[in-house]
C-alpha positions in Angstrom: -8.2 -46.9 -39.1 -5.3 -44.5 -39.5 -2.7 -44.1 -36.7 0.3 -41.8 -36.9 3.2 -42.3 -34.6 5.9 -39.9 -33.5 8.8 -42.1 -32.9 10.9 -39.2 -31.6 8.4 -38.3 -28.9 9.0 -39.1 -25.2 5.5 -40.6 -25.1 5.8 -44.4 -25.4 4.5 -45.8 -28.7 1.9 -48.0 -27.1 0.5 -45.0 -25.3 0.3 -43.0 -28.5 -1.7 -45.9 -30.1 -4.0 -46.1 -27.1 -4.7 -42.4 -27.1 -5.5 -42.3 -30.9 -7.8 -45.4 -30.7 -9.6 -43.9 -27.7 -10.1 -40.6 -29.6 -11.6 -42.5 -32.6 -13.9 -44.5 -30.4 -15.2 -41.4 -28.5 -15.7 -39.4 -31.7 -17.6 -42.3 -33.3 -15.1 -42.8 -36.0 -14.8 -46.4 -34.7 -18.4 -47.6 -34.1 -19.5 -50.4 -31.8 -18.4 -53.9 -33.0 -15.8 -52.3 -35.2 -13.1 -54.9 -35.8 -9.6 -53.7 -35.0 -6.7 -54.9 -37.2 -4.9 -58.0 -36.0 -1.9 -57.3 -33.8 0.6 -58.6 -36.4 -0.9 -56.7 -39.3 -1.1 -53.4 -37.3 2.5 -53.9 -36.1 3.7 -54.2 -39.7 1.7 -51.2 -40.8 3.1 -49.0 -38.0 6.6 -50.6 -38.2 6.6 -51.5 -34.5 7.1 -54.6 -32.5 4.1 -56.8 -32.1 4.4 -56.6 -28.3 3.7 -52.8 -28.6 0.3 -53.5 -30.2 -0.4 -56.3 -27.7 0.3 -53.9 -24.8 -2.0 -51.2 -26.4 -4.9 -53.7 -26.9 -4.4 -55.1 -23.4 -4.8 -51.6 -21.9 -7.9 -50.8 -24.0 -9.5 -54.0 -22.8 -8.7 -53.2 -19.2 -10.5 -49.9 -19.7 -13.6 -51.6 -21.2 -13.2 -50.0 -24.6 -12.6 -53.2 -26.6 -13.0 -56.9 -26.2 -11.7 -60.0 -27.9 -13.7 -63.0 -29.2 -12.1 -66.3 -30.2 -12.2 -66.5 -34.0 -13.4 -62.9 -34.5 -10.5 -60.8 -33.2 -10.6 -57.5 -31.2 -13.7 -55.3 -31.4 -15.0 -52.0 -30.1 -17.3 -52.5 -27.2 -21.0 -51.4 -27.8 -21.9 -48.2 -26.0 -24.5 -49.8 -23.9 -21.9 -52.1 -22.3 -19.5 -49.3 -21.4 -19.7 -48.4 -17.8 -17.3 -45.5 -17.4 -16.8 -44.1 -20.9 -19.9 -42.2 -21.9 -20.7 -38.8 -20.3 -24.2 -38.8 -18.7 -26.0 -35.6 -17.7 -26.5 -35.2 -13.9 -30.0 -35.6 -12.6 -29.9 -32.0 -11.3 -27.8 -28.9 -12.2 -25.1 -28.2 -9.6 -26.3 -25.4 -7.3 -23.1 -23.5 -6.6 -24.9 -21.1 -4.2 -25.2 -23.9 -1.7 -21.5 -24.6 -1.8 -20.4 -21.1 -0.7 -18.3 -20.8 2.4 -19.5 -19.0 5.5 -17.2 -16.1 4.6 -18.6 -15.7 1.1 -22.2 -15.8 2.5 -21.3 -13.2 5.1 -20.0 -10.7 2.6 -21.7 -9.9 -0.7 -21.2 -6.1 -1.0 -20.6 -5.1 -4.6 -20.7 -1.4 -4.3 -17.0 -0.9 -5.1 -17.4 -3.2 -8.1 -20.3 -1.0 -9.3 -18.2 2.1 -8.8 -15.5 0.7 -11.1 -17.9 -0.4 -13.7 -17.7 1.6 -16.9 -21.1 2.7 -18.3 -20.8 2.5 -22.1 -24.5 3.0 -22.8 -24.5 6.8 -22.5 -21.9 9.6 -22.0 -21.5 10.0 -18.2 -19.8 12.8 -16.3 -18.4 10.9 -13.3 -17.8 12.6 -9.9 -17.8 9.1 -8.4 -14.5 7.6 -9.4 -11.6 8.2 -7.0 -9.0 8.3 -9.7 -6.2 10.5 -11.1 -6.8 12.3 -14.3 -5.6 10.0 -17.2 -4.5 13.1 -19.0 -1.7 13.5 -16.4 -0.4 9.9 -16.6 3.3 10.2 -17.2 3.3 7.5 -19.8 6.4 8.5 -21.8 8.5 9.0 -18.7 7.3 5.7 -17.2 8.9 3.7 -20.0 12.5 4.8 -20.1 15.5 3.0 -21.7 14.4 -0.2 -19.9 12.5 -0.9 -23.2 15.9 -1.6 -24.8 17.6 -3.2 -21.8 17.4 -6.9 -22.2 18.5 -7.7 -18.7 15.9 -5.5 -17.1 13.3 -6.9 -19.5 14.1 -10.4 -18.3 14.1 -9.3 -14.6 10.7 -7.7 -15.1 9.2 -10.9 -16.4 10.4 -13.2 -13.6 9.6 -13.9 -10.0 10.7 -11.6 -7.2 10.7 -11.6 -3.4 7.4 -11.9 -1.7 8.2 -8.8 0.3 9.0 -6.9 -2.9 12.0 -6.0 -5.1 14.9 -4.8 -3.0 15.6 -1.9 -5.2 12.1 -0.6 -5.1 11.9 -0.9 -1.3 15.2 1.0 -0.9 13.9 3.7 -3.2 10.6 4.0 -1.1 12.7 4.0 2.1 14.6 7.0 0.8 11.3 8.8 -0.1 9.9 8.1 3.3 13.0 9.3 5.1 12.6 12.7 3.5 9.1 12.8 5.2 10.4 11.8 8.6 9.8 8.1 8.4 13.1 6.2 9.1 12.7 2.5 8.5 14.8 -0.6 7.8 14.4 -2.8 4.6 12.7 -5.6 6.6 10.2 -3.1 7.9 8.7 -2.5 4.5 6.4 -4.7 2.4 5.3 -4.1 -1.2 1.6 -4.7 -1.8 -0.7 -5.2 -4.7 -2.4 -1.9 -3.8 -2.9 -0.6 -0.2 -6.3 -2.3 0.0 -4.4 -5.6 0.1 -2.5 -4.3 3.1 -5.8 -3.7 4.9 -6.9 -7.2 4.1 -3.7 -8.7 5.3 -3.9 -6.7 8.6 -7.5 -7.9 9.1 -6.5 -11.6 8.5 -3.3 -11.4 10.6 -4.5 -9.3 13.6 -8.3 -9.8 13.8 -10.5 -12.6 14.9 -14.2 -12.7 14.5 -15.7 -10.8 17.4 -12.8 -8.4 17.9 -13.4 -4.7 17.8 -12.0 -2.0 15.5 -12.4 1.7 15.8 -12.8 3.8 12.6 -13.7 7.3 11.6 -17.3 8.0 10.6 -17.6 8.4 7.7 -14.7 6.4 6.3 -13.3 4.6 3.3 -15.9 2.0 2.1 -13.1 -0.6 1.4 -12.1 -0.6 5.0 -15.7 -1.1 6.2 -16.0 -4.0 3.8 -12.8 -5.7 4.9 -13.5 -5.4 8.6 -17.1 -6.5 8.1 -15.9 -9.5 6.1 -13.6 -10.4 9.0 -16.6 -10.6 11.3 -15.4 -7.9 13.6 -17.4 -5.3 15.5 -16.9 -1.8 14.0 -17.1 1.2 16.3 -17.2 4.6 14.6 -16.0 7.9 15.9 -17.4 11.1 14.2 -15.2 13.2 12.0 -14.9 16.9 12.6 -12.9 19.7 11.1 -9.6 18.7 12.7 -10.1 15.0 12.4 -11.9 12.5 14.6 -13.6 13.3 18.0 -10.8 12.1 20.2 -12.8 12.7 23.4 -15.4 10.3 22.2 -12.8 7.8 21.1 -11.2 7.7 24.6 -14.5 6.7 26.1 -15.1 4.1 23.4 -11.7 2.6 23.9 -12.3 2.1 27.6 -15.7 0.5 26.9 -15.0 -1.7 23.9 -11.2 -2.4 24.2 -10.6 -2.4 20.4 -7.9 -4.5 18.7 -6.8 -1.6 16.4 -7.7 1.9 15.2 -8.0 2.7 11.5 -7.6 6.3 10.5 -7.0 8.5 7.4 -5.5 11.6 9.0 -4.6 13.6 5.9 -7.3 14.6 3.3 -9.6 11.9 4.7 -11.8 9.8 2.4 -14.6 10.9 2.0 -14.7 14.2 3.9 -11.4 15.7 2.8 -10.6 16.8 6.4 -7.1 16.8 7.9 -6.1 16.1 11.5 -4.0 18.9 12.9 -0.7 18.3 14.7 -2.2 18.6 18.2 -4.8 16.0 17.4 -2.2 13.6 15.9 -0.1 13.8 19.0 -3.1 13.3 21.2 -4.2 10.2 19.1 -0.8 8.7 19.5 -0.8 9.2 23.3 -4.3 7.6 23.5 -3.0 4.6 21.5 0.1 4.3 23.7 -1.8 4.5 27.0 -4.3 1.9 25.9 -1.9 -0.4 23.9 -3.9 -0.2 20.7 -2.1 -0.2 17.3 -3.0 2.4 14.6 -3.4 1.7 10.9 -2.6 4.9 9.2 -3.8 5.2 5.6 -1.9 7.9 3.8 -3.1 7.4 0.2 -3.8 11.2 -0.4 -1.0 12.9 1.6 1.1 13.9 -1.5 -1.8 15.8 -3.1 -1.8 19.1 -1.1 -3.0 22.3 -2.7 -2.7 24.7 0.2 -2.1 25.0 3.9 0.5 23.5 6.2 2.0 20.1 5.9 1.7 17.9 9.0 4.0 14.9 9.7 2.4 11.6 9.4 1.4 9.6 12.4 4.2 7.2 11.5 6.8 10.0 11.4 5.6 11.1 14.9 5.4 7.5 16.3 8.3 6.7 18.6 7.1 3.4 20.0 6.1 1.2 17.0 2.4 1.6 17.4 1.7 2.6 13.8 1.4 0.5 10.7 1.7 2.9 7.7 -0.1 2.3 4.4 0.4 4.1 1.2 -0.1 3.6 -2.5 0.8 4.9 -6.0 -2.7 4.3 -7.3 -3.9 7.8 -6.4 -0.8 9.7 -7.4 0.3 7.8 -10.6 -1.9 5.1 -12.2 -4.7 3.1 -10.5 -3.8 0.2 -12.8 -0.2 -0.1 -11.5 -1.6 -1.8 -8.3 1.4 -1.1 -6.1 1.2 0.1 -2.5 3.3 -0.5 0.5 3.2 -1.0 4.2 5.8 0.1 6.8 5.8 -1.1 10.4 7.6 -3.2 13.0 9.6 -6.1 11.3 7.9 -8.8 13.4 4.4 -7.9 12.1 5.7 -7.2 8.6 7.1 -10.7 8.6 3.7 -12.2 9.5 2.0 -10.1 6.8 4.6 -11.3 4.3 3.8 -14.9 5.1 0.1 -14.2 4.6 0.7 -12.3 1.4 2.6 -15.3 -0.1 -0.7 -17.3 0.2 -2.7 -14.6 -1.5 -0.6 -13.7 -4.6 2.9 -15.0 -4.1 4.2 -11.5 -4.8 3.2 -8.2 -6.4 3.8 -7.9 -10.1 7.5 -7.8 -10.9 6.8 -6.0 -14.1 5.1 -3.1 -12.4 7.8 -3.0 -9.6 10.7 -2.8 -12.1 9.2 -0.1 -14.2 8.1 1.9 -11.1 11.6 1.7 -9.6 13.1 3.2 -12.8 10.5 6.0 -12.8 11.1 6.9 -9.1 14.9 6.9 -9.5 14.6 9.2 -12.5 13.3 12.0 -10.2 10.2 12.4 -12.3 7.8 11.4 -9.6 8.1 14.6 -7.6 7.8 16.6 -10.9 4.7 14.7 -11.6 3.2 15.4 -8.1 3.9 19.1 -8.5 2.2 19.2 -11.9 -0.8 17.2 -10.6 -1.2 19.5 -7.6 -1.3 22.6 -9.8 -3.8 21.0 -12.2 -6.0 19.5 -9.4 -6.1 22.8 -7.5 -7.7 24.4 -10.6 -10.2 21.6 -10.8 -11.0 21.8 -7.1 -11.5 25.6 -7.3 -13.7 25.2 -10.3 -16.0 22.8 -8.4 -15.9 25.0 -5.3 -16.8 28.1 -7.3 -19.8 26.3 -8.8 -21.0 25.4 -5.3 -20.5 28.9 -4.0 -22.3 30.5 -6.9 -25.3 28.1 -6.6 -26.5 29.8 -3.4 -28.8 26.8 -2.7 -30.2 27.1 0.8 -29.1 24.3 3.1 -26.3 23.0 0.8 -23.0 22.9 2.7 -19.6 21.4 1.9 -16.0 20.9 3.2 -13.3 22.9 1.4 -10.4 20.4 1.2 -6.8 21.5 1.3 -5.9 18.5 -0.8 -6.9 15.0 -1.8 -9.5 14.0 -4.4 -12.9 14.8 -2.9 -15.4 17.5 -1.9 -17.9 16.3 0.8 -21.3 17.9 0.6 -24.3 17.9 2.9 -27.6 18.2 1.0 -30.5 20.5 2.0 -33.0 19.0 4.4 -35.3 16.2 3.1 -33.2 15.5 0.0 -32.1 11.9 -0.3 -28.7 11.2 -1.9 -30.0 8.0 -3.3 -32.9 9.7 -5.0 -30.7 12.5 -6.2 -28.3 10.0 -7.8 -31.1 8.4 -9.8 -32.3 11.7 -11.1 -28.8 13.1 -11.9 -27.8 9.9 -13.6 -30.7 10.3 -16.0 -29.2 13.6 -16.9 -25.7 12.2 -17.3 -24.0 12.9 -14.0 -23.0 10.4 -11.2 -21.5 10.7 -7.7 -21.2 8.5 -4.6 -24.0 8.8 -2.1 -22.7 9.3 1.5 -24.4 6.2 2.9 -21.7 3.9 1.6 -19.2 5.5 3.9 -21.3 5.0 7.1 -22.3 2.0 9.1 -26.0 0.9 9.1 -26.9 2.9 5.9 -26.7 6.3 7.7 -25.4 9.4 5.9 -28.0 9.6 3.1 -27.9 13.4 3.4 -24.3 13.5 2.2 -22.7 13.1 -1.2 -19.0 12.7 -2.2 -17.8 14.5 -5.4 -14.5 13.7 -7.0 -12.8 16.6 -8.9 -9.6 15.0 -10.1 -10.9 12.5 -12.7 -13.3 14.7 -14.8 -11.9 17.5 -17.0 -12.5 21.1 -16.1 -15.1 21.4 -18.8 -16.9 18.3 -17.5 -16.8 19.7 -14.0 -18.4 22.9 -15.2 -21.1 21.1 -17.2 -21.6 18.3 -14.6 -21.9 20.7 -11.7 -24.5 22.8 -13.5 -26.6 19.7 -14.1 -26.2 18.4 -10.6 -26.9 21.7 -8.9 -30.0 22.2 -11.1 -31.3 18.8 -10.0 -30.6 19.7 -6.3 -32.4 23.0 -6.8 -35.4 21.2 -8.3 -35.6 18.8 -5.4 -35.1 21.6 -2.9 -38.1 23.5 -4.4 -40.3 20.4 -4.1 -39.4 20.1 -0.5 -39.6 23.7 0.5 -42.9 23.3 2.4 -41.2 20.6 4.5 -38.1 22.5 5.3 -37.7 24.5 8.4 -34.4 26.3 8.2 -33.6 28.5 11.2 -30.2 29.2 9.9 -30.3 32.2 7.5 -26.8 31.6 6.2 -26.5 30.0 2.8 -23.7 28.4 0.8 -21.7 27.8 4.1 -19.1 25.1 4.4 -20.1 22.2 6.7 -17.5 23.3 9.3 
């Protein structure tokens, strides 16, 4: 039996002896009935006091691992007599599914997970992913001299405030002020992506059974979060200038919602933009009914043509708007930094809730992002992105226009990431996806943006992520599949409208 002691260790010597004898017993190196050395002899070998060995043997006896017999010494206990040492297999495997919470059972929607999954089996042209083009990532500019600044390196690897780095919040405040949003430091919270902000709002403001009004169609992540919160979701149709506010007024009076969630600029998935008159009317409706608005402005920076309208937050004079934004769509999706701006009392509550979720957003990302924003390169990057994405959008629109497929309609977006298409009659988006995927092209079927699986006649196409060549090739494949399906359904189609290739609106 070989025991090695570290006499400079903080672990008491008798504990070191116990641990090593235990390890030898459990590994089988010391078999049952093995006779341990006498206390005096082991003490001499290890050059320790005899009381150290006595204490170790006493503890091993207390744990049932050894026993002493008069005239025979101290021996390892046979396995069959050990009550708590051996690991016995359970009678049945643990069924984790039965241990899930009510919340976990209520929500099991994996559609966003599937959208983010990379298919490595075959080359795929993706019109599904709502991402910036990796070719435009300003990688070199994002890693400035901080690489050589030891103080900033250390700061980037430590903890920061739950509400976010002060310098980053001040920088974002300055950016917002240029767009008409004047806020205080305590009115701004840094998030791990804007989706976290939606989740925090749901957990802080909503109880199961409350009602939320959303646009229809709308962002799938919002539908998932509100559904998970157990709230009733009431949808208002989207039209060319935003949501149908006349319908919304009636629904507010009937359902008395807790909040309104809206993407007013380059809406996901339709790409439509609410005009100034509609924005003011929406605010007045919110004021008169005492309903707060969650404004999601993830795409507002990416404008390719047309007039720029002030955000709802910039127009809001009575603290009814919680403003959400993110750098995921304009810079890198992996940076996972967004922010929320609103009245300081609710921002405080959201901060308390955020601390429970992740303590704080990555300090590393915040420090590097701050340096990049302060360098002035962000606006340069936005301008470059808009020029490049305009070309991509126009390439996809031209393919749609040249297709001249009867019944195929679409929205021409002034900005954002998506083109929203309505398929010809009797063509299912789900069926179309299966067939186009076989040929190497994927998109998002419209049903994921609706309640109750409606919207299967729509598809959402992203034009920012694929290259121009991929758009040209992918659209040719997709449009051919649509044309094939259209021909199969011709006898079922009764199309009174003689116009073809018209936008939806």
